[in-house]
N, CA, C and O atoms as a DFTB+ gen file, in Angstrom:
784 C
 N C O
     1  1     111.698     -51.246      13.204
     2  2     110.240     -52.249      14.017
     3  2     109.612     -51.796      15.176
     4  3     108.393     -51.676      15.291
     5  1     110.555     -51.508      16.159
     6  2     110.517     -51.458      17.508
     7  2     109.405     -50.170      17.625
     8  3     108.390     -50.031      18.308
     9  1     110.021     -49.379      16.724
    10  2     109.291     -47.681      16.742
    11  2     108.168     -48.103      15.779
    12  3     107.443     -47.115      15.895
    13  1     107.557     -48.885      14.931
    14  2     106.049     -48.977      14.375
    15  2     105.236     -49.434      15.910
    16  3     104.347     -48.700      16.343
    17  1     105.571     -50.488      16.530
    18  2     104.832     -50.934      17.616
    19  2     104.930     -49.715      18.757
    20  3     103.757     -49.489      19.056
    21  1     105.780     -48.845      19.514
    22  2     105.693     -47.830      20.041
    23  2     104.564     -47.315      19.724
    24  3     103.650     -47.101      20.520
    25  1     104.548     -46.997      18.107
    26  2     103.838     -46.158      17.707
    27  2     102.149     -45.819      17.921
    28  3     101.247     -45.044      18.239
    29  1     102.802     -47.689      17.245
    30  2     100.795     -47.644      17.731
    31  2     100.344     -47.665      19.146
    32  3      99.164     -47.350      19.298
    33  1     101.064     -47.988      20.295
    34  2     101.157     -47.630      21.618
    35  2     100.424     -46.817      22.059
    36  3      99.731     -46.850      23.076
    37  1     100.617     -45.657      20.915
    38  2     100.955     -44.164      21.640
    39  2     102.070     -43.984      22.482
    40  3     101.856     -43.574      23.623
    41  1     103.489     -44.272      22.036
    42  2     104.261     -43.662      22.575
    43  2     105.493     -43.251      21.604
    44  3     106.587     -43.805      21.708
    45  1     105.215     -42.188      20.608
    46  2     105.752     -42.094      19.443
    47  2     106.573     -40.167      19.743
    48  3     106.966     -39.487      18.796
    49  1     106.633     -39.715      21.163
    50  2     107.357     -39.210      21.253
    51  2     106.226     -37.479      21.543
    52  3     106.619     -36.325      21.373
    53  1     104.709     -37.982      22.046
    54  2     103.265     -37.030      21.879
    55  2     103.523     -36.488      22.598
    56  3     103.464     -35.319      22.215
    57  1     103.983     -36.576      24.058
    58  2     103.887     -36.326      25.262
    59  2     102.900     -36.683      25.654
    60  3     102.316     -35.785      26.262
    61  1     102.083     -38.109      25.595
    62  2     100.669     -38.456      25.730
    63  2      99.975     -37.795      24.974
    64  3      99.783     -36.933      25.832
    65  1      99.467     -37.453      24.200
    66  2      98.881     -36.121      23.860
    67  2      97.627     -37.021      23.239
    68  3      96.552     -36.440      23.098
    69  1      97.704     -38.057      22.961
    70  2      97.082     -39.204      22.622
    71  2      95.599     -40.002      23.288
    72  3      94.449     -40.330      22.998
    73  1      96.670     -40.015      24.439
    74  2      96.163     -41.056      25.846
    75  2      94.634     -39.519      26.233
    76  3      94.303     -38.378      25.912
    77  1      94.203     -40.835      27.217
    78  2      92.640     -40.020      27.826
    79  2      92.547     -40.465      29.103
    80  3      92.434     -41.657      29.391
    81  1      92.598     -39.394      30.044
    82  2      92.582     -39.905      31.320
    83  2      90.936     -40.214      32.029
    84  3      90.093     -39.473      32.534
    85  1      91.007     -41.683      31.764
    86  2      89.689     -42.171      32.743
    87  2      89.064     -41.251      33.664
    88  3      89.877     -40.799      34.470
    89  1      88.000     -40.870      33.791
    90  2      87.887     -40.001      34.833
    91  2      86.400     -41.139      35.724
    92  3      85.491     -41.709      35.121
    93  1      86.575     -41.135      36.817
    94  2      86.385     -41.797      38.214
    95  2      84.918     -41.324      37.909
    96  3      84.616     -40.193      37.529
    97  1      83.900     -42.550      38.174
    98  2      82.527     -41.642      38.121
    99  2      82.528     -41.314      40.300
   100  3      83.266     -41.733      41.192
   101  1      81.341     -40.424      40.293
   102  2      81.076     -40.738      41.448
   103  2      80.416     -41.215      42.134
   104  3      79.231     -41.228      41.801
   105  1      80.763     -41.805      43.334
   106  2      79.758     -42.407      44.568
   107  2      78.595     -41.632      44.646
   108  3      78.602     -40.433      44.367
   109  1      77.087     -42.549      45.191
   110  2      76.203     -42.139      45.349
   111  2      75.979     -42.157      46.535
   112  3      76.238     -43.195      47.145
   113  1      75.269     -40.695      47.445
   114  2      76.415     -41.188      48.958
   115  2      75.123     -39.849      49.759
   116  3      74.277     -39.351      49.015
   117  1      75.171     -39.526      50.979
   118  2      74.389     -38.399      51.337
   119  2      75.181     -37.376      51.601
   120  3      76.092     -37.454      52.425
   121  1      74.827     -36.005      50.725
   122  2      75.271     -34.641      50.404
   123  2      75.021     -33.924      51.253
   124  3      73.836     -33.681      51.482
   125  1      76.159     -33.261      52.111
   126  2      76.469     -32.859      53.273
   127  2      76.316     -31.351      52.912
   128  3      76.552     -30.413      53.674
   129  1      75.787     -31.257      51.345
   130  2      75.850     -29.732      50.842
   131  2      74.034     -29.497      51.661
   132  3      73.623     -28.574      52.364
   133  1      73.333     -30.750      51.178
   134  2      71.334     -30.782      51.494
   135  2      71.637     -31.522      52.073
   136  3      72.166     -32.567      51.695
   137  1      71.205     -30.951      53.992
   138  2      71.482     -31.819      55.294
   139  2      70.946     -30.587      56.156
   140  3      71.307     -29.411      56.106
   141  1      70.081     -31.129      56.879
   142  2      69.269     -29.716      58.345
   143  2      70.803     -30.020      58.674
   144  3      71.565     -30.956      58.432
   145  1      70.903     -28.776      59.347
   146  2      71.806     -28.182      60.470
   147  2      72.047     -28.982      61.505
   148  3      73.093     -28.924      62.150
   149  1      71.170     -29.730      61.726
   150  2      71.714     -30.335      63.137
   151  2      72.151     -31.786      62.619
   152  3      72.196     -32.670      63.474
   153  1      72.383     -32.018      61.677
   154  2      72.740     -33.394      60.880
   155  2      73.903     -33.529      61.314
   156  3      74.538     -32.497      61.535
   157  1      74.554     -34.883      61.576
   158  2      75.843     -35.389      61.139
   159  2      75.458     -36.708      60.390
   160  3      74.482     -37.454      60.464
   161  1      76.956     -36.707      59.408
   162  2      77.435     -37.352      58.306
   163  2      78.308     -38.304      58.803
   164  3      79.224     -37.997      59.567
   165  1      78.003     -39.932      58.267
   166  2      79.544     -39.943      59.100
   167  2      79.708     -41.652      58.069
   168  3      78.819     -42.450      57.771
   169  1      81.225     -41.689      57.757
   170  2      80.925     -43.038      57.221
   171  2      80.861     -43.166      55.776
   172  3      79.938     -43.673      55.138
   173  1      81.959     -42.643      55.310
   174  2      81.598     -41.942      54.183
   175  2      80.101     -41.794      53.289
   176  3      79.518     -42.533      52.496
   177  1      79.829     -40.459      53.856
   178  2      78.130     -40.656      53.103
   179  2      77.297     -41.252      53.342
   180  3      76.156     -40.910      53.031
   181  1      77.662     -42.735      54.199
   182  2      76.394     -43.478      54.654
   183  2      75.891     -43.885      55.814
   184  3      75.530     -45.036      56.057
   185  1      75.845     -42.715      56.749
   186  2      75.742     -43.196      57.846
   187  2      74.775     -41.308      58.591
   188  3      75.342     -40.251      58.314
   189  1      73.716     -41.280      59.255
   190  2      72.519     -40.418      59.230
   191  2      72.887     -40.379      60.852
   192  3      72.391     -41.354      61.417
   193  1      73.366     -39.816      61.430
   194  2      72.985     -39.596      63.203
   195  2      72.699     -38.037      63.368
   196  3      73.405     -37.397      62.588
   197  1      71.988     -37.348      64.044
   198  2      71.706     -35.702      64.792
   199  2      70.519     -36.271      64.705
   200  3      70.043     -37.388      64.910
   201  1      69.996     -34.778      64.196
   202  2      68.421     -34.136      64.105
   203  2      68.311     -33.646      62.742
   204  3      69.087     -32.894      62.151
   205  1      67.301     -34.148      62.353
   206  2      66.918     -33.821      60.765
   207  2      67.389     -34.483      59.292
   208  3      67.933     -35.574      59.461
   209  1      67.322     -34.166      58.225
   210  2      67.191     -34.819      56.928
   211  2      68.270     -34.276      56.134
   212  3      68.773     -33.174      56.349
   213  1      68.739     -35.346      54.892
   214  2      69.212     -35.390      54.433
   215  2      69.321     -36.010      53.272
   216  3      69.552     -37.218      53.221
   217  1      69.126     -35.042      51.886
   218  2      68.533     -36.142      50.733
   219  2      70.611     -37.053      50.235
   220  3      71.646     -37.156      50.893
   221  1      70.310     -37.368      49.151
   222  2      71.239     -37.871      48.442
   223  2      71.832     -36.965      47.263
   224  3      71.210     -36.042      46.737
   225  1      72.943     -37.311      46.976
   226  2      73.618     -36.611      45.518
   227  2      73.451     -36.809      44.676
   228  3      73.942     -36.030      43.860
   229  1      72.497     -38.190      44.038
   230  2      71.779     -38.126      42.394
   231  2      70.407     -38.205      42.931
   232  3      69.795     -38.810      43.811
   233  1      70.103     -36.953      41.622
   234  2      68.134     -38.342      41.832
   235  2      67.730     -39.169      41.035
   236  3      68.566     -39.434      40.171
   237  1      67.072     -39.540      40.978
   238  2      66.305     -40.552      40.566
   239  2      65.705     -40.354      38.790
   240  3      64.569     -40.034      38.441
   241  1      67.054     -40.707      37.792
   242  2      66.614     -40.256      36.043
   243  2      66.499     -40.846      36.331
   244  3      65.567     -40.533      37.072
   245  1      66.795     -42.613      36.617
   246  2      66.437     -43.501      35.696
   247  2      65.205     -43.934      35.850
   248  3      64.479     -43.189      36.509
   249  1      64.520     -45.379      35.253
   250  2      62.976     -45.399      35.262
   251  2      62.704     -46.212      36.581
   252  3      61.616     -46.009      37.118
   253  1      63.668     -47.215      37.233
   254  2      62.868     -48.065      38.115
   255  2      64.798     -47.672      38.866
   256  3      65.929     -47.792      38.396
   257  1      64.407     -47.340      39.784
   258  2      65.833     -47.322      41.105
   259  2      65.255     -47.976      42.565
   260  3      64.215     -47.928      43.221
   261  1      66.638     -48.639      42.656
   262  2      66.393     -48.994      43.906
   263  2      67.736     -49.153      45.302
   264  3      68.691     -49.917      45.168
   265  1      67.574     -48.464      46.291
   266  2      68.530     -48.596      47.409
   267  2      67.361     -48.871      48.811
   268  3      66.167     -49.166      48.862
   269  1      68.528     -48.570      49.941
   270  2      68.507     -49.521      50.815
   271  2      68.713     -48.725      52.090
   272  3      69.807     -48.163      52.148
   273  1      67.773     -48.529      53.288
   274  2      68.780     -48.122      54.973
   275  2      68.521     -49.824      55.578
   276  3      67.752     -50.784      55.532
   277  1      69.571     -49.412      56.047
   278  2      69.364     -50.671      58.130
   279  2      69.301     -49.649      58.985
   280  3      70.091     -48.716      59.128
   281  1      68.424     -49.860      59.477
   282  2      67.992     -49.238      60.760
   283  2      68.925     -49.804      62.099
   284  3      68.470     -50.630      62.890
   285  1      69.933     -49.373      62.183
   286  2      71.451     -48.973      63.278
   287  2      70.410     -49.207      64.673
   288  3      70.032     -50.314      65.055
   289  1      69.996     -47.675      65.425
   290  2      69.719     -47.528      66.610
   291  2      68.512     -47.067      65.837
   292  3      68.463     -46.508      64.742
   293  1      67.155     -47.577      66.993
   294  2      65.744     -46.871      66.806
   295  2      65.695     -45.445      67.366
   296  3      66.704     -44.943      67.862
   297  1      64.544     -44.797      67.292
   298  2      64.214     -43.273      67.637
   299  2      62.952     -43.110      66.457
   300  3      62.009     -43.786      66.048
   301  1      63.540     -41.830      66.202
   302  2      62.350     -41.315      64.961
   303  2      63.177     -41.605      63.893
   304  3      64.393     -41.757      64.017
   305  1      62.525     -41.694      62.764
   306  2      63.575     -41.539      61.362
   307  2      62.575     -41.933      60.132
   308  3      61.756     -42.850      60.074
   309  1      62.749     -41.420      59.636
   310  2      62.085     -41.850      58.016
   311  2      62.822     -41.961      56.964
   312  3      63.902     -41.384      57.091
   313  1      62.587     -42.711      55.525
   314  2      63.234     -42.466      54.593
   315  2      62.109     -42.610      53.557
   316  3      60.960     -42.936      53.853
   317  1      62.438     -42.405      52.613
   318  2      61.563     -42.259      50.840
   319  2      62.503     -41.366      50.201
   320  3      63.661     -40.995      50.390
   321  1      61.581     -41.161      49.382
   322  2      62.222     -39.494      47.938
   323  2      61.685     -38.259      48.891
   324  3      60.877     -38.162      49.814
   325  1      62.599     -37.330      48.145
   326  2      62.287     -36.009      48.444
   327  2      62.363     -35.223      47.602
   328  3      62.484     -36.078      46.725
   329  1      62.429     -33.640      46.659
   330  2      63.079     -33.328      46.001
   331  2      64.002     -32.238      46.764
   332  3      63.987     -32.638      47.928
   333  1      64.756     -31.129      46.716
   334  2      65.443     -30.294      46.386
   335  2      65.113     -28.733      47.581
   336  3      65.788     -27.869      48.140
   337  1      63.379     -29.204      47.439
   338  2      62.655     -27.662      47.404
   339  2      62.231     -28.055      49.511
   340  3      61.752     -27.269      50.329
   341  1      62.593     -29.272      49.683
   342  2      62.099     -30.164      51.045
   343  2      62.892     -29.226      52.089
   344  3      63.991     -28.694      51.926
   345  1      62.113     -29.175      53.105
   346  2      62.802     -28.796      54.619
   347  2      63.401     -29.426      55.304
   348  3      62.803     -29.918      56.261
   349  1      64.793     -29.692      55.143
   350  2      65.379     -30.956      56.203
   351  2      65.365     -30.131      57.315
   352  3      66.151     -29.185      57.263
   353  1      64.841     -30.213      58.075
   354  2      65.194     -29.082      59.442
   355  2      63.687     -29.957      60.284
   356  3      63.474     -30.394      61.415
   357  1      63.009     -29.889      59.170
   358  2      61.570     -30.461      59.823
   359  2      61.028     -31.486      60.270
   360  3      60.252     -31.981      59.453
   361  1      61.087     -31.929      61.053
   362  2      60.961     -33.392      61.481
   363  2      59.987     -33.520      61.854
   364  3      59.763     -32.674      62.720
   365  1      58.492     -34.704      61.543
   366  2      59.026     -35.975      60.757
   367  2      58.434     -35.144      59.378
   368  3      57.442     -34.422      59.277
   369  1      59.600     -35.603      58.213
   370  2      59.449     -35.249      57.017
   371  2      57.783     -35.838      55.780
   372  3      57.474     -37.017      55.951
   373  1      57.264     -35.374      55.152
   374  2      56.113     -35.963      54.019
   375  2      55.037     -35.224      54.845
   376  3      53.872     -35.616      54.790
   377  1      55.423     -34.064      55.684
   378  2      54.759     -32.890      55.547
   379  2      53.898     -31.940      54.570
   380  3      52.789     -31.406      54.577
   381  1      54.993     -32.021      53.745
   382  2      54.394     -30.673      52.159
   383  2      54.658     -31.805      51.052
   384  3      54.572     -33.018      51.246
   385  1      55.070     -31.022      49.591
   386  2      54.374     -31.827      48.916
   387  2      55.915     -32.100      48.434
   388  3      56.124     -32.555      47.309
   389  1      56.929     -31.818      49.290
   390  2      58.091     -31.924      48.255
   391  2      59.255     -32.992      49.138
   392  3      60.482     -32.964      49.226
   393  1      58.059     -34.028      49.787
   394  2      58.564     -34.998      50.465
   395  2      57.120     -36.002      50.362
   396  3      55.939     -35.718      50.161
   397  1      58.083     -37.741      50.683
   398  2      57.047     -38.856      50.456
   399  2      57.968     -39.902      51.379
   400  3      59.084     -40.398      51.222
   401  1      57.107     -39.979      52.257
   402  2      58.823     -40.783      53.357
   403  2      57.954     -42.401      54.400
   404  3      57.263     -42.478      55.416
   405  1      58.228     -42.889      53.919
   406  2      57.420     -44.006      54.985
   407  2      58.877     -43.529      57.114
   408  3      60.027     -43.607      57.547
   409  1      57.662     -43.170      57.423
   410  2      58.008     -43.172      58.981
   411  2      58.359     -44.442      59.966
   412  3      58.100     -45.611      59.680
   413  1      58.959     -44.027      61.110
   414  2      59.053     -45.559      61.166
   415  2      57.975     -45.485      62.540
   416  3      58.488     -45.663      63.644
   417  1      56.718     -45.262      62.470
   418  2      55.656     -46.052      62.620
   419  2      54.894     -46.495      61.881
   420  3      53.673     -46.464      62.030
   421  1      55.579     -47.051      60.828
   422  2      55.378     -47.585      59.662
   423  2      54.106     -47.354      58.625
   424  3      53.680     -48.250      57.896
   425  1      53.506     -45.854      58.681
   426  2      52.990     -45.062      57.913
   427  2      53.895     -44.323      56.910
   428  3      55.049     -44.100      57.275
   429  1      53.484     -43.897      55.625
   430  2      54.009     -43.607      53.923
   431  2      53.027     -42.147      54.057
   432  3      51.816     -42.182      53.843
   433  1      53.846     -40.732      54.490
   434  2      53.544     -39.322      54.262
   435  2      53.412     -38.664      52.949
   436  3      54.384     -38.485      52.215
   437  1      52.826     -38.489      52.805
   438  2      52.989     -37.456      51.217
   439  2      52.155     -35.411      51.610
   440  3      50.975     -35.068      51.693
   441  1      52.739     -35.033      51.670
   442  2      52.111     -33.503      51.772
   443  2      50.998     -33.579      52.897
   444  3      50.005     -32.851      52.900
   445  1      51.230     -34.380      53.693
   446  2      50.901     -33.759      55.153
   447  2      49.660     -34.761      55.315
   448  3      48.776     -34.512      56.135
   449  1      49.615     -36.297      54.224
   450  2      48.852     -37.044      53.997
   451  2      49.171     -38.416      54.325
   452  3      50.288     -38.765      53.944
   453  1      48.519     -39.240      54.901
   454  2      49.434     -40.350      54.910
   455  2      47.932     -41.325      53.206
   456  3      46.771     -41.401      52.804
   457  1      49.492     -41.791      52.981
   458  2      48.935     -42.139      51.798
   459  2      48.954     -44.156      51.431
   460  3      48.584     -44.897      50.520
   461  1      49.625     -44.293      52.783
   462  2      49.611     -45.896      52.806
   463  2      50.360     -46.118      54.274
   464  3      50.797     -45.341      55.123
   465  1      50.300     -47.393      54.165
   466  2      50.883     -48.234      55.764
   467  2      51.344     -49.416      55.816
   468  3      50.543     -50.313      55.553
   469  1      52.464     -49.715      56.093
   470  2      52.801     -51.001      56.395
   471  2      52.062     -51.906      57.355
   472  3      51.703     -51.369      58.403
   473  1      51.679     -53.582      57.130
   474  2      51.406     -53.959      57.818
   475  2      51.505     -53.938      59.330
   476  3      52.658     -53.805      59.741
   477  1      50.702     -54.024      60.111
   478  2      50.953     -53.816      61.961
   479  2      52.105     -55.162      62.436
   480  3      53.116     -55.075      63.133
   481  1      51.599     -56.182      61.870
   482  2      53.360     -56.500      62.066
   483  2      54.425     -56.720      61.174
   484  3      54.797     -57.884      61.031
   485  1      55.055     -55.713      60.469
   486  2      56.093     -55.494      59.502
   487  2      55.840     -54.296      60.115
   488  3      54.691     -53.918      59.888
   489  1      56.585     -53.432      60.922
   490  2      56.798     -52.468      61.533
   491  2      58.069     -52.577      61.972
   492  3      58.298     -53.223      62.995
   493  1      59.587     -51.650      60.905
   494  2      61.180     -51.604      60.941
   495  2      61.411     -51.542      62.525
   496  3      60.812     -50.780      63.284
   497  1      62.421     -52.512      62.901
   498  2      62.764     -52.880      64.182
   499  2      64.234     -52.663      63.947
   500  3      64.749     -52.942      62.864
   501  1      65.280     -51.893      65.513
   502  2      66.822     -51.496      64.593
   503  2      67.581     -53.433      64.486
   504  3      67.453     -54.330      65.319
   505  1      68.466     -53.465      62.877
   506  2      68.915     -54.187      62.767
   507  2      68.151     -54.599      61.378
   508  3      68.686     -55.468      60.690
   509  1      66.696     -53.904      60.858
   510  2      66.331     -54.540      59.424
   511  2      66.388     -53.560      58.468
   512  3      66.345     -52.348      58.682
   513  1      66.496     -54.174      57.285
   514  2      66.785     -53.605      55.975
   515  2      65.355     -53.050      55.381
   516  3      64.384     -53.637      54.905
   517  1      65.642     -51.701      55.609
   518  2      64.158     -51.212      54.237
   519  2      64.924     -50.891      53.017
   520  3      65.937     -50.236      52.771
   521  1      64.032     -51.622      52.310
   522  2      64.612     -51.299      50.683
   523  2      63.383     -50.418      50.337
   524  3      62.411     -50.562      51.079
   525  1      63.291     -49.609      49.415
   526  2      62.750     -48.414      48.304
   527  2      62.610     -48.493      47.565
   528  3      63.771     -48.657      47.189
   529  1      61.696     -48.575      46.183
   530  2      61.889     -48.672      44.604
   531  2      60.770     -48.000      44.418
   532  3      59.614     -48.133      44.818
   533  1      61.649     -46.822      43.343
   534  2      61.292     -45.919      42.780
   535  2      60.956     -45.831      41.316
   536  3      61.947     -45.946      40.596
   537  1      59.563     -45.620      40.555
   538  2      59.451     -45.363      39.372
   539  2      59.017     -44.634      38.760
   540  3      58.330     -44.799      37.752
   541  1      59.501     -43.230      39.504
   542  2      58.618     -42.034      38.964
   543  2      57.621     -41.885      39.050
   544  3      57.259     -40.715      38.930
   545  1      56.623     -42.866      39.290
   546  2      55.376     -42.921      39.901
   547  2      55.071     -43.411      40.934
   548  3      54.025     -42.884      41.315
   549  1      55.363     -44.033      41.507
   550  2      55.014     -45.254      42.726
   551  2      56.660     -45.371      43.810
   552  3      57.879     -45.413      43.643
   553  1      56.195     -45.376      44.319
   554  2      57.230     -45.902      45.805
   555  2      56.389     -46.337      46.237
   556  3      55.197     -46.052      46.344
   557  1      57.598     -47.808      46.792
   558  2      57.122     -49.202      47.287
   559  2      58.777     -49.479      47.979
   560  3      59.951     -49.377      47.624
   561  1      57.863     -49.947      49.357
   562  2      58.767     -50.590      50.519
   563  2      58.836     -52.234      50.584
   564  3      57.984     -53.013      50.157
   565  1      60.264     -52.598      51.327
   566  2      60.575     -54.140      51.088
   567  2      61.322     -54.465      52.442
   568  3      62.368     -53.818      52.484
   569  1      61.164     -55.142      53.407
   570  2      61.651     -55.023      54.919
   571  2      62.189     -55.883      54.828
   572  3      61.546     -56.852      54.425
   573  1      63.527     -56.069      55.100
   574  2      64.857     -57.304      54.620
   575  2      64.199     -58.253      53.246
   576  3      64.083     -59.478      53.300
   577  1      63.851     -57.502      52.167
   578  2      63.613     -58.425      51.293
   579  2      62.366     -58.493      50.617
   580  3      62.139     -58.510      49.407
   581  1      61.216     -58.548      52.065
   582  2      59.971     -58.998      51.416
   583  2      59.576     -57.497      51.148
   584  3      59.854     -56.418      51.672
   585  1      58.604     -58.025      49.826
   586  2      57.727     -56.794      48.962
   587  2      56.373     -56.577      50.182
   588  3      55.390     -57.300      50.344
   589  1      56.771     -55.295      50.930
   590  2      55.284     -54.947      51.910
   591  2      54.329     -54.297      51.040
   592  3      54.109     -53.223      51.601
   593  1      53.647     -54.349      49.996
   594  2      52.988     -54.500      49.021
   595  2      52.219     -52.949      49.219
   596  3      51.016     -52.724      49.088
   597  1      53.492     -51.795      49.637
   598  2      52.541     -50.665      50.502
   599  2      53.180     -49.452      49.292
   600  3      54.128     -48.699      49.511
   601  1      52.472     -49.514      48.163
   602  2      52.572     -48.111      47.421
   603  2      52.244     -46.955      48.296
   604  3      51.676     -46.836      49.382
   605  1      52.962     -45.907      47.198
   606  2      52.733     -44.140      47.138
   607  2      53.320     -43.515      46.400
   608  3      54.468     -43.413      45.967
   609  1      52.016     -42.919      46.251
   610  2      52.225     -41.828      44.943
   611  2      51.974     -40.306      45.148
   612  3      50.973     -40.084      45.829
   613  1      52.736     -39.064      44.663
   614  2      52.021     -38.477      44.694
   615  2      53.101     -36.948      44.480
   616  3      52.827     -35.767      44.263
   617  1      54.393     -37.698      44.672
   618  2      55.565     -36.188      44.783
   619  2      55.618     -35.970      42.995
   620  3      55.454     -36.819      42.120
   621  1      55.911     -34.494      42.873
   622  2      56.157     -34.444      41.052
   623  2      58.037     -33.215      41.810
   624  3      58.642     -32.607      42.692
   625  1      57.906     -33.792      40.289
   626  2      59.442     -33.014      40.518
   627  2      61.094     -34.242      40.466
   628  3      61.158     -35.400      40.877
   629  1      61.892     -33.635      39.994
   630  2      63.055     -34.038      40.381
   631  2      63.291     -34.651      42.205
   632  3      63.231     -33.939      43.207
   633  1      63.523     -35.951      42.159
   634  2      63.403     -36.648      43.476
   635  2      65.069     -37.527      43.642
   636  3      65.847     -38.096      42.877
   637  1      65.006     -37.244      44.951
   638  2      66.426     -37.692      45.288
   639  2      65.955     -38.900      46.555
   640  3      64.861     -38.989      47.113
   641  1      67.449     -39.933      46.803
   642  2      66.391     -40.200      48.038
   643  2      66.980     -39.494      49.718
   644  3      67.993     -38.849      49.992
   645  1      65.909     -39.939      50.521
   646  2      65.987     -39.220      51.726
   647  2      65.862     -39.854      53.071
   648  3      65.268     -40.885      53.384
   649  1      66.241     -39.393      53.472
   650  2      66.358     -39.865      55.324
   651  2      66.343     -39.096      56.271
   652  3      67.045     -38.090      56.170
   653  1      65.644     -39.275      57.357
   654  2      65.706     -37.985      58.180
   655  2      66.021     -39.086      59.755
   656  3      65.802     -40.283      59.944
   657  1      66.504     -38.207      60.490
   658  2      66.327     -39.312      61.878
   659  2      66.453     -38.353      63.255
   660  3      67.070     -37.305      63.064
   661  1      66.026     -38.542      64.405
   662  2      65.972     -37.601      65.613
   663  2      65.541     -38.684      66.853
   664  3      65.360     -39.874      66.595
   665  1      65.428     -38.251      67.936
   666  2      65.468     -39.607      69.141
   667  2      66.765     -40.395      69.187
   668  3      66.737     -41.459      69.805
   669  1      67.515     -40.142      68.807
   670  2      69.007     -40.956      68.524
   671  2      69.011     -42.469      67.211
   672  3      69.357     -43.642      67.068
   673  1      68.566     -41.695      66.755
   674  2      67.787     -43.006      65.767
   675  2      69.553     -43.076      64.732
   676  3      70.317     -42.111      64.717
   677  1      69.730     -43.883      64.279
   678  2      71.420     -44.002      63.435
   679  2      70.633     -44.944      62.311
   680  3      69.952     -45.912      62.648
   681  1      70.817     -44.535      60.952
   682  2      70.591     -45.517      59.736
   683  2      71.927     -45.177      58.775
   684  3      72.635     -44.290      58.298
   685  1      71.702     -46.518      58.881
   686  2      73.165     -46.353      57.019
   687  2      72.209     -45.988      55.684
   688  3      71.004     -46.212      55.800
   689  1      72.507     -45.661      54.939
   690  2      72.035     -46.101      53.741
   691  2      73.279     -46.935      52.417
   692  3      74.507     -46.923      52.337
   693  1      72.366     -47.471      51.700
   694  2      72.812     -48.795      51.267
   695  2      72.249     -48.188      49.874
   696  3      71.058     -48.051      49.594
   697  1      73.257     -47.883      49.136
   698  2      73.444     -47.478      47.751
   699  2      73.587     -48.148      46.517
   700  3      73.047     -48.116      45.411
   701  1      74.809     -48.977      47.273
   702  2      75.244     -50.260      46.196
   703  2      75.332     -51.307      47.060
   704  3      75.230     -51.323      48.286
   705  1      75.512     -52.087      46.359
   706  2      76.686     -53.825      46.798
   707  2      75.236     -53.836      48.347
   708  3      75.438     -53.677      49.551
   709  1      73.833     -54.100      47.577
   710  2      73.075     -54.226      48.619
   711  2      72.512     -55.301      49.624
   712  3      72.069     -56.361      49.180
   713  1      72.521     -55.130      50.498
   714  2      71.871     -57.053      51.886
   715  2      70.784     -57.352      51.083
   716  3      70.041     -58.112      51.705
   717  1      70.347     -57.089      49.950
   718  2      68.741     -57.862      49.445
   719  2      68.930     -57.406      47.602
   720  3      69.373     -56.323      47.220
   721  1      68.547     -58.341      46.847
   722  2      68.687     -58.024      45.629
   723  2      67.807     -57.200      45.422
   724  3      66.807     -57.313      46.131
   725  1      67.827     -56.300      44.599
   726  2      66.299     -54.870      43.678
   727  2      65.609     -56.025      43.127
   728  3      66.160     -56.871      42.423
   729  1      64.073     -56.037      43.558
   730  2      63.324     -56.290      42.815
   731  2      63.397     -56.830      40.925
   732  3      63.933     -55.934      40.273
   733  1      63.156     -57.526      40.422
   734  2      63.449     -57.287      38.921
   735  2      62.798     -56.371      38.244
   736  3      61.604     -56.091      38.128
   737  1      64.130     -55.796      37.659
   738  2      63.805     -54.209      36.559
   739  2      64.623     -53.140      37.366
   740  3      65.251     -52.239      36.809
   741  1      64.568     -53.304      38.646
   742  2      65.318     -52.275      39.219
   743  2      66.250     -52.273      39.740
   744  3      66.305     -53.249      40.488
   745  1      67.777     -51.203      39.814
   746  2      68.749     -51.194      40.019
   747  2      69.227     -50.179      40.761
   748  3      68.475     -49.207      40.833
   749  1      70.472     -50.097      41.458
   750  2      71.493     -48.922      41.770
   751  2      71.123     -47.443      40.869
   752  3      70.953     -47.191      39.677
   753  1      71.106     -46.647      42.143
   754  2      71.185     -45.541      41.369
   755  2      72.494     -45.239      40.223
   756  3      73.666     -45.608      40.309
   757  1      71.855     -44.473      39.195
   758  2      72.763     -44.501      38.247
   759  2      72.546     -42.806      38.312
   760  3      71.448     -42.266      38.445
   761  1      74.322     -41.843      38.143
   762  2      74.121     -40.489      38.033
   763  2      73.753     -40.612      36.536
   764  3      73.671     -41.646      35.873
   765  1      73.536     -39.259      36.126
   766  2      72.397     -38.831      34.486
   767  2      73.848     -39.565      33.830
   768  3      73.548     -40.710      33.492
   769  1      75.087     -39.320      33.588
   770  2      76.059     -39.545      32.890
   771  2      75.979     -40.833      32.028
   772  3      75.988     -40.956      30.803
   773  1      75.855     -42.250      33.547
   774  2      76.043     -43.112      33.619
   775  2      74.804     -43.863      32.922
   776  3      75.255     -44.758      32.207
   777  1      73.986     -43.833      32.897
   778  2      72.595     -44.078      31.932
   779  2      72.502     -43.976      30.484
   780  3      71.556     -44.628      30.040
   781  1      73.093     -43.447      29.733
   782  2      73.548     -43.181      28.285
   783  2      74.734     -43.783      27.940
   784  3      75.193     -43.639      26.807
């Protein structure tokens, strides 16, 4: 009887041939293989400082993605989405067709064109949380959980979250465990194998 129970639990002397090792899912973080030459990434891929930009290690494949950035120290900065073709050494981003970003002055740029602007009394300050939603058509922005009603579009192709800094700016990226709940229907970034 003990042998039968032992075999039911996969211990029949098969040297673990029937056991499947579970693979831990990767963590979404800033990608040190896709960053500007003068960028410094710390805090397990969640904090950016230095000069330049960095994209995350996971593209936005799902229909509705949400992620956040906390402004730890002000300066020159921008957040949004970009393709892997974006020049991560060129600050500010948003000057080419490969990035769509909110800049520290409240303007949203893509292909060197202002696409939208935050309300004048809503410029992000040190300590603020900037939330970003993206649904493959439109990027929307949230400030401390409040919708800024500032949509922008135009970028094409596979995009990734992007952040850039200069002039002593420090930003923290939050790809899960958010400060504010994502808007209805939006969720954290999923790696492609997690979608199916």
